[in-house]
Structures are given as C-alpha cells and as structure tokens.
ROLUMBA-810076 format. One record per residue (C-alpha): residue number from 1; residue in three letters; chain; x, y, z. Coordinates in Angstrom, 3 decimals. Example, Ala and Ser with C-alpha at 12.3 -4.5 7.8 and 13.67 -1.06 7.14 Angstrom:
# ROLUMBA-810076
<1; "Ala"; "A"; <12.300; -4.500; 7.800>> <2; "Ser"; "A"; <13.670; -1.060; 7.140>> 
# end
This chain:
# ROLUMBA-810076
<1; "Met"; "A"; <-23.505; -11.180; 3.383>> <2; "Ala"; "A"; <-23.927; -14.575; 2.746>> <3; "Pro"; "A"; <-26.830; -16.025; 2.863>> <4; "Leu"; "A"; <-28.741; -18.386; 5.569>> <5; "Met"; "A"; <-28.983; -22.079; 5.012>> <6; "Leu"; "A"; <-31.953; -23.618; 5.918>> <7; "Arg"; "A"; <-32.245; -27.129; 4.443>> <8; "Gly"; "A"; <-30.477; -26.426; 1.675>> <9; "Val"; "A"; <-32.369; -23.207; 0.823>> <10; "Ala"; "A"; <-30.780; -19.943; 0.714>> <11; "Ile"; "A"; <-32.038; -17.243; 2.616>> <12; "His"; "A"; <-30.871; -13.793; 2.229>> <13; "Lys"; "A"; <-32.392; -11.827; 4.913>> <14; "Ser"; "A"; <-32.871; -8.185; 4.442>> <15; "Tyr"; "A"; <-31.392; -8.346; 0.702>> <16; "Leu"; "A"; <-34.089; -5.715; -0.447>> <17; "Leu"; "A"; <-33.189; -2.121; 1.670>> <18; "Pro"; "A"; <-37.051; -0.186; 2.021>> <19; "Glu"; "A"; <-36.820; 2.266; -0.748>> <20; "Ala"; "A"; <-36.095; -1.353; -2.967>> <21; "Gln"; "A"; <-39.096; -2.828; -1.373>> <22; "Gln"; "A"; <-41.187; -0.032; -2.225>> <23; "Ser"; "A"; <-40.227; 0.127; -5.860>> <24; "Leu"; "A"; <-40.893; -3.162; -6.140>> <25; "Phe"; "A"; <-43.973; -2.922; -4.394>> <26; "Glu"; "A"; <-45.301; -0.171; -6.955>> <27; "Ala"; "A"; <-43.997; -2.362; -9.736>> <28; "Val"; "A"; <-46.468; -5.041; -8.634>> <29; "Arg"; "A"; <-49.466; -2.909; -8.247>> <30; "Thr"; "A"; <-48.963; -1.949; -11.693>> <31; "Val"; "A"; <-48.603; -5.565; -12.871>> <32; "Val"; "A"; <-52.213; -6.453; -10.691>> <33; "Arg"; "A"; <-53.871; -3.328; -12.426>> <34; "Ala"; "A"; <-53.468; -5.096; -15.633>> <35; "Ala"; "A"; <-53.822; -8.667; -14.129>> <36; "Pro"; "A"; <-56.339; -8.543; -11.049>> <37; "Phe"; "A"; <-56.103; -10.799; -7.983>> <38; "Phe"; "A"; <-58.156; -14.093; -8.704>> <39; "Arg"; "A"; <-58.781; -16.582; -5.663>> <40; "Pro"; "A"; <-58.339; -19.743; -7.388>> <41; "Thr"; "A"; <-59.835; -22.940; -6.421>> <42; "Thr"; "A"; <-58.341; -26.568; -5.960>> <43; "Pro"; "A"; <-59.166; -29.693; -8.349>> <44; "Arg"; "A"; <-61.749; -30.664; -5.427>> <45; "Gly"; "A"; <-63.318; -27.295; -5.714>> <46; "Lys"; "A"; <-62.179; -25.610; -2.643>> <47; "Ala"; "A"; <-61.200; -22.372; -2.823>> <48; "Met"; "A"; <-57.666; -21.123; -1.657>> <49; "Ser"; "A"; <-57.083; -18.571; 1.250>> <50; "Val"; "A"; <-54.420; -16.871; -0.970>> <51; "Arg"; "A"; <-55.396; -14.623; -4.084>> <52; "Met"; "A"; <-52.843; -14.826; -6.914>> <53; "Ser"; "A"; <-52.037; -13.019; -10.141>> <54; "Ala"; "A"; <-48.734; -13.358; -12.237>> <55; "Ala"; "A"; <-46.137; -11.676; -14.934>> <56; "Gly"; "A"; <-44.262; -13.018; -17.734>> <57; "Arg"; "A"; <-45.052; -15.410; -20.137>> <58; "Tyr"; "A"; <-46.874; -17.498; -18.134>> <59; "Gly"; "A"; <-49.241; -17.404; -14.883>> <60; "Trp"; "A"; <-50.021; -20.309; -13.001>> <61; "Ile"; "A"; <-53.542; -21.137; -11.825>> <62; "Ser"; "A"; <-55.452; -23.898; -10.372>> <63; "Asp"; "A"; <-59.141; -24.859; -11.120>> <64; "Ala"; "A"; <-61.355; -27.800; -11.884>> <65; "Lys"; "A"; <-58.893; -28.926; -14.508>> <66; "Gly"; "A"; <-56.241; -29.280; -12.440>> <67; "Tyr"; "A"; <-52.852; -27.574; -11.531>> <68; "Arg"; "A"; <-51.165; -25.730; -14.452>> <69; "Tyr"; "A"; <-49.020; -23.222; -16.111>> <70; "Ser"; "A"; <-51.127; -20.868; -18.426>> <71; "Arg"; "A"; <-50.172; -18.127; -21.201>> <72; "Thr"; "A"; <-53.635; -16.215; -19.941>> <73; "His"; "A"; <-54.929; -14.855; -16.879>> <74; "Pro"; "A"; <-58.358; -16.155; -16.281>> <75; "Ser"; "A"; <-60.009; -13.195; -17.709>> <76; "Gly"; "A"; <-58.323; -14.344; -21.218>> <77; "Arg"; "A"; <-56.232; -11.660; -21.001>> <78; "Asp"; "A"; <-51.910; -11.828; -21.619>> <79; "Trp"; "A"; <-50.101; -11.482; -18.498>> <80; "Pro"; "A"; <-48.082; -8.341; -18.150>> <81; "Asp"; "A"; <-44.243; -8.304; -18.398>> <82; "Ile"; "A"; <-42.294; -8.890; -15.649>> <83; "Pro"; "A"; <-41.136; -6.057; -13.962>> <84; "Glu"; "A"; <-37.361; -5.434; -15.170>> <85; "Gln"; "A"; <-36.233; -4.669; -11.123>> <86; "Val"; "A"; <-37.379; -8.035; -10.284>> <87; "Leu"; "A"; <-35.543; -9.571; -13.559>> <88; "Thr"; "A"; <-32.466; -7.433; -12.248>> <89; "Leu"; "A"; <-32.956; -9.313; -8.903>> <90; "Trp"; "A"; <-33.004; -12.851; -10.430>> <91; "Arg"; "A"; <-30.008; -12.471; -11.767>> <92; "Glu"; "A"; <-28.551; -10.919; -8.833>> <93; "Val"; "A"; <-29.353; -13.941; -6.576>> <94; "Thr"; "A"; <-28.991; -16.851; -8.842>> <95; "Gly"; "A"; <-25.938; -15.426; -11.415>> <96; "Leu"; "A"; <-27.802; -16.925; -14.448>> <97; "Asp"; "A"; <-28.416; -15.215; -17.549>> <98; "Arg"; "A"; <-31.727; -17.367; -18.343>> <99; "Ala"; "A"; <-34.506; -15.405; -17.233>> <100; "Pro"; "A"; <-37.768; -16.768; -15.520>> <101; "Glu"; "A"; <-40.850; -17.132; -17.682>> <102; "Cys"; "A"; <-43.374; -16.726; -14.640>> <103; "Cys"; "A"; <-43.526; -14.409; -11.814>> <104; "Leu"; "A"; <-46.496; -15.812; -9.642>> <105; "Ile"; "A"; <-47.597; -13.085; -7.216>> <106; "Asn"; "A"; <-49.185; -14.069; -4.145>> <107; "Tyr"; "A"; <-51.207; -12.086; -1.696>> <108; "Tyr"; "A"; <-51.610; -13.416; 1.739>> <109; "Asp"; "A"; <-53.958; -11.611; 4.185>> <110; "Ala"; "A"; <-53.800; -12.142; 7.919>> <111; "Asp"; "A"; <-55.794; -15.523; 7.942>> <112; "Ala"; "A"; <-54.151; -16.717; 4.543>> <113; "Arg"; "A"; <-51.839; -19.992; 4.521>> <114; "Met"; "A"; <-50.263; -22.199; 1.894>> <115; "Gly"; "A"; <-49.643; -25.883; 2.784>> <116; "Leu"; "A"; <-46.612; -27.955; 2.345>> <117; "His"; "A"; <-46.171; -28.703; -1.140>> <118; "Gln"; "A"; <-43.492; -28.939; -4.247>> <119; "Asp"; "A"; <-43.109; -26.782; -7.005>> <120; "Arg"; "A"; <-43.054; -29.444; -9.844>> <121; "Asp"; "A"; <-44.851; -27.910; -12.654>> <122; "Glu"; "A"; <-42.136; -26.969; -14.621>> <123; "Ala"; "A"; <-39.774; -29.017; -17.519>> <124; "Asp"; "A"; <-36.640; -28.907; -15.787>> <125; "Phe"; "A"; <-35.668; -28.864; -11.994>> <126; "Gly"; "A"; <-32.318; -28.169; -12.727>> <127; "Trp"; "A"; <-33.683; -24.133; -12.528>> <128; "Pro"; "A"; <-33.938; -22.426; -9.208>> <129; "Val"; "A"; <-37.060; -21.345; -7.214>> <130; "Val"; "A"; <-36.640; -17.516; -6.324>> <131; "Ser"; "A"; <-39.065; -16.298; -3.342>> <132; "Val"; "A"; <-39.150; -12.620; -2.539>> <133; "Ser"; "A"; <-41.151; -11.241; 0.630>> <134; "Leu"; "A"; <-42.947; -8.050; 0.780>> <135; "Gly"; "A"; <-44.902; -6.640; 3.629>> <136; "Asp"; "A"; <-45.876; -8.453; 6.721>> <137; "Asp"; "A"; <-44.136; -11.203; 8.102>> <138; "Gly"; "A"; <-44.467; -15.102; 6.805>> <139; "Leu"; "A"; <-43.691; -18.081; 9.023>> <140; "Phe"; "A"; <-41.973; -20.674; 6.352>> <141; "Arg"; "A"; <-42.058; -23.941; 6.783>> <142; "Ile"; "A"; <-39.548; -26.079; 5.136>> <143; "Gly"; "A"; <-39.847; -29.832; 5.087>> <144; "Asn"; "A"; <-37.891; -32.750; 2.867>> <145; "Leu"; "A"; <-37.737; -33.992; -0.498>> <146; "Thr"; "A"; <-40.858; -36.319; 0.283>> <147; "Arg"; "A"; <-43.897; -35.924; 2.458>> <148; "Gly"; "A"; <-43.664; -36.380; 5.968>> <149; "Gly"; "A"; <-40.789; -36.421; 8.754>> <150; "Thr"; "A"; <-39.534; -33.018; 10.613>> <151; "Thr"; "A"; <-39.955; -29.919; 9.704>> <152; "Gln"; "A"; <-37.906; -25.981; 10.090>> <153; "Ser"; "A"; <-39.434; -23.061; 10.281>> <154; "Ile"; "A"; <-38.167; -19.405; 10.192>> <155; "Trp"; "A"; <-40.022; -16.299; 9.715>> <156; "Leu"; "A"; <-39.560; -14.036; 6.568>> <157; "Gln"; "A"; <-39.657; -10.340; 6.991>> <158; "Ser"; "A"; <-40.609; -7.723; 4.037>> <159; "Gly"; "A"; <-37.099; -7.582; 1.836>> <160; "Asp"; "A"; <-36.286; -11.345; 2.470>> <161; "Val"; "A"; <-35.610; -13.129; -0.670>> <162; "Ala"; "A"; <-34.964; -17.192; -0.481>> <163; "Val"; "A"; <-33.371; -19.442; -3.354>> <164; "Met"; "A"; <-34.480; -22.604; -3.622>> <165; "Gly"; "A"; <-32.163; -24.629; -5.808>> <166; "Gly"; "A"; <-30.070; -27.498; -6.406>> <167; "Asp"; "A"; <-30.615; -30.739; -3.924>> <168; "Ala"; "A"; <-33.525; -28.089; -2.134>> <169; "Arg"; "A"; <-35.118; -27.575; -5.316>> <170; "Leu"; "A"; <-37.896; -30.138; -4.695>> <171; "Val"; "A"; <-38.370; -29.796; -0.927>> <172; "Tyr"; "A"; <-41.758; -29.236; 0.607>> <173; "His"; "A"; <-42.677; -26.206; 1.676>> <174; "Gly"; "A"; <-45.406; -23.704; 2.839>> <175; "Val"; "A"; <-46.694; -20.710; 4.829>> <176; "Asp"; "A"; <-48.097; -21.364; 8.261>> <177; "Arg"; "A"; <-48.953; -17.888; 9.413>> <178; "Ile"; "A"; <-49.105; -14.328; 8.771>> <179; "Arg"; "A"; <-47.873; -11.693; 11.233>> <180; "Ala"; "A"; <-50.331; -9.008; 10.990>> <181; "Gly"; "A"; <-49.473; -5.633; 11.151>> <182; "Ser"; "A"; <-45.665; -6.490; 11.323>> <183; "Ser"; "A"; <-44.982; -3.985; 7.930>> <184; "Lys"; "A"; <-46.260; -1.111; 7.010>> <185; "Leu"; "A"; <-45.338; -1.556; 3.022>> <186; "Leu"; "A"; <-48.658; -2.490; 1.996>> <187; "Pro"; "A"; <-51.474; 0.116; 2.554>> <188; "Lys"; "A"; <-53.887; -2.334; 3.671>> <189; "Gly"; "A"; <-51.517; -4.664; 4.992>> <190; "Gly"; "A"; <-50.712; -8.502; 4.503>> <191; "Arg"; "A"; <-47.949; -10.023; 2.752>> <192; "Ile"; "A"; <-47.321; -10.672; -1.222>> <193; "Asn"; "A"; <-44.687; -13.101; -2.234>> <194; "Leu"; "A"; <-43.746; -13.015; -5.496>> <195; "Thr"; "A"; <-42.432; -16.740; -6.879>> <196; "Leu"; "A"; <-39.891; -16.713; -9.903>> <197; "Arg"; "A"; <-39.881; -19.764; -11.641>> <198; "Val"; "A"; <-38.297; -20.820; -15.163>> <199; "Val"; "A"; <-41.252; -23.002; -16.713>> <200; "Glu"; "A"; <-40.376; -24.683; -19.769>> 
# end
C-alpha cells in the first residue's frame, strides 16, 4: 500500500502487524536492559518529559554541555547493537544499503511530550530519518522547514512507520499528546518511538 503523504513525510499506516510489533518490542527490551532508560536535561537544566535509550554506534544525549551524539551511554558503557529486525525495517522502507548508526529509543508515558524541533545533529541531511511507533497512540505534528506557520497533525498508532526524507528531511515535528491506554503492547502502557538516523 502506498504511504500517506503529509507535508512530504511518508507515513506507512499499520506497516508492522501485531506479531512483528511484539517481536520488535522484545528486541527493544533487550536493548534497554543493557542501556537503561535515562531522562535527559536540556542545556538550560530542564528535565525532558521523555526517557531515552539507544542502540548502534551512537546514541543521542542532552545535558548542560548541549545536544549531541555520544558513543557511550551516560553510564559510560557502549550502546548495544541495533537489532537486526530494526535494520531490516530500515532497508524495507528506505531501499538503502547504508545502515543507520543510531536507533534512538524514546519512551513516552501519558504525560510526555516532544516540542517541535528539527533533526539536524547529523553530518549529512541527504539520508532520511525513519520513525517507528510502538504502543499507545501519539499525536504527531508536522510543521515547516522554518519555525512558525501552520502545522498539521496525525495520530500515529502502534506499527506505523514514518519516513522523513528529501525535501521533508528537515521539517519541524513533534509529539503533542499520548492517548493513554490505546494499545496493550506495552505491559505498563505508554509509547515507544524508535528513530533511525545516519549520523556520520
């Protein structure tokens, strides 16, 4: 099925069937056991509402030193490898042989949000960013290539995959709200978002 296009972002609704969602969630749990979730702070010292982990050569962190990629978890340990089913999914939706070097894992509880932002800490914006939703629905908002102006929103459900590439690679985007209890995938509820990025 052709993806839904929203401001240049390709949204593959129900891309992952329930069995694939469960398998992917179990792979994420394995990663998080090795690299536990942590709550980053902004450079101004404010705690973010999401909790984070990562897999791959790099993870993304934020603290008083700024926003950046790091080769190690805040504990000092290397990040776990990106699970093979994640890499397979990347190849399927992008058609690329080049593998991502970061699989950022964001956990949203019922009160978590993510303000409008651009993904621009990577060396080359020619590579797409792939976003995978697991668990509760998240209200995904897409803006413009510059801050401000009108936006559009869509509910992303568990198993949906969004690809930001081409002219949409640097659109502002964020998550405004979580619909608590809308999915039974995560035993304790909440939403997990995987973001796959080529860093170098």
